[in-house]
C-alpha positions as CSV (number, residue, x, y, z in Angstrom):
1,M,53.0,107.2,150.1
2,E,54.3,110.5,148.9
3,E,52.0,112.5,151.3
4,N,53.0,110.2,154.5
5,L,56.9,110.8,153.9
6,K,56.4,114.9,153.6
7,R,54.5,114.7,157.0
8,L,56.5,112.7,158.7
9,L,59.7,115.1,157.4
10,E,59.0,117.7,159.5
11,N,59.7,115.7,162.1
12,S,63.7,115.2,160.9
13,Y,66.8,116.3,164.0
14,S,68.2,117.7,161.7
15,P,70.3,120.8,163.0
16,Y,73.8,120.3,161.9
17,S,73.1,119.8,158.4
18,K,69.7,120.8,158.2
19,F,69.7,117.9,155.9
20,R,66.1,116.4,156.5
21,V,64.9,112.6,155.6
22,A,61.7,110.6,155.8
23,S,61.6,106.6,155.4
24,I,58.9,104.4,155.6
25,C,59.2,100.8,155.4
26,L,55.9,98.9,154.1
27,M,55.9,95.6,155.2
28,K,54.7,92.2,153.4
29,D,51.6,92.1,155.8
30,G,50.6,95.5,154.9
31,K,52.1,97.5,158.4
32,T,54.3,100.6,157.8
33,F,57.3,101.9,160.4
34,G,58.6,105.8,159.7
35,G,61.9,107.1,160.5
36,V,63.7,110.3,160.3
37,N,67.2,111.0,160.4
38,V,68.2,112.3,164.1
39,E,71.8,113.9,164.2
40,N,73.5,114.8,167.2
41,A,76.5,117.4,167.6
42,S,78.8,113.7,168.1
43,Y,78.1,113.6,164.2
44,G,78.9,110.0,165.0
45,A,75.9,108.8,167.1
46,S,73.8,110.5,164.7
47,I,71.3,107.9,163.1
48,C,69.7,108.1,159.4
49,A,65.9,108.0,158.3
50,E,66.3,104.1,156.9
51,Q,68.1,103.1,160.1
52,V,65.4,104.1,162.2
53,A,62.5,102.6,159.7
54,I,63.7,99.1,159.6
55,T,64.5,99.2,163.3
56,S,61.3,100.0,164.3
57,A,59.7,97.9,162.7
58,I,62.5,94.7,164.0
59,A,61.6,96.4,168.1
60,N,57.9,95.9,166.8
61,G,58.6,91.8,166.1
62,Y,59.3,92.1,162.5
63,K,62.0,90.0,160.9
64,K,64.3,89.4,158.1
65,G,61.9,88.4,155.2
66,D,59.1,90.3,156.5
67,F,60.0,93.6,154.9
68,S,58.3,94.5,151.2
69,K,59.6,98.1,150.2
70,L,61.2,100.8,151.4
71,Y,60.0,104.6,150.9
72,V,63.0,107.4,151.4
73,M,63.1,111.3,151.0
74,C,65.3,114.0,151.3
75,D,65.0,117.3,151.5
76,R,66.0,118.2,147.7
77,D,65.3,119.2,145.0
78,E,66.0,115.9,143.3
79,E,65.8,112.2,144.5
80,S,69.0,111.4,147.1
81,T,70.3,107.7,147.2
82,S,71.1,106.0,150.8
83,C,74.1,105.8,152.1
84,F,76.0,103.1,152.8
85,L,75.6,102.2,155.9
86,C,72.1,102.2,155.4
87,R,72.2,100.0,152.1
88,Q,74.1,97.4,154.7
89,M,71.0,97.0,156.5
90,I,68.7,97.2,153.4
91,N,70.8,94.0,152.2
92,E,70.5,92.6,155.8
93,F,67.0,92.6,155.8
94,F,65.4,92.7,152.3
95,A,64.9,90.7,149.4
96,P,67.4,91.1,146.6
97,D,64.5,92.3,144.2
98,D,62.6,94.5,146.8
99,E,61.9,97.9,145.9
100,I,63.6,100.6,147.2
101,I,61.7,104.2,146.2
102,L,63.4,107.2,146.2
103,Y,61.4,110.2,146.7
104,S,63.3,114.5,145.9
105,N,60.8,116.6,148.1
106,D,59.2,118.1,144.6
107,G,57.3,114.5,144.3
108,D,60.0,113.3,141.4
109,K,61.1,109.9,141.9
110,K,64.0,106.9,141.3
111,V,62.8,102.9,141.6
112,Y,66.0,100.9,142.3
113,T,65.5,97.0,143.3
114,V,68.2,96.0,146.4
115,R,70.2,94.3,143.8
116,K,70.9,97.6,142.0
117,L,71.1,100.0,144.9
118,C,74.1,97.6,146.7
119,P,75.6,95.6,143.7
120,Y,78.1,94.0,145.5
121,P,76.9,93.5,149.1
122,F,78.0,91.8,152.6
123,G,76.3,89.0,153.9
124,S,76.3,86.0,156.7
125,E,77.7,84.1,153.8
126,D,81.1,86.3,153.7
127,L,81.4,85.2,157.8
128,E,81.3,81.4,156.6
129,H,84.8,79.9,157.3
């Protein structure tokens, strides 16, 4: 997966931050969906690589419960965790014991479960009256 992430990283559109990120969702059936961060001069209109990968899977007919693992690589010499907006999306679609694998651009990696990465989740049960 590491080599796929490195190739995908080249597609990042990050002219403002120069912080390239690539992500790949692995589905339970073995299919994968890639994403990169896409920045915008209006920073609020930017989208993270994790969000692109997750929404690509959804756009292709996958549902909550179909996700297996998420791989993320940033253009740094050390691993970087997902932002909190991405963590919310991860929490929405992945199970608590699913793995999130974070890579540095030189191949070092850290593996977290969703439960560890998102210790205080906000979910549908929080919306119940």
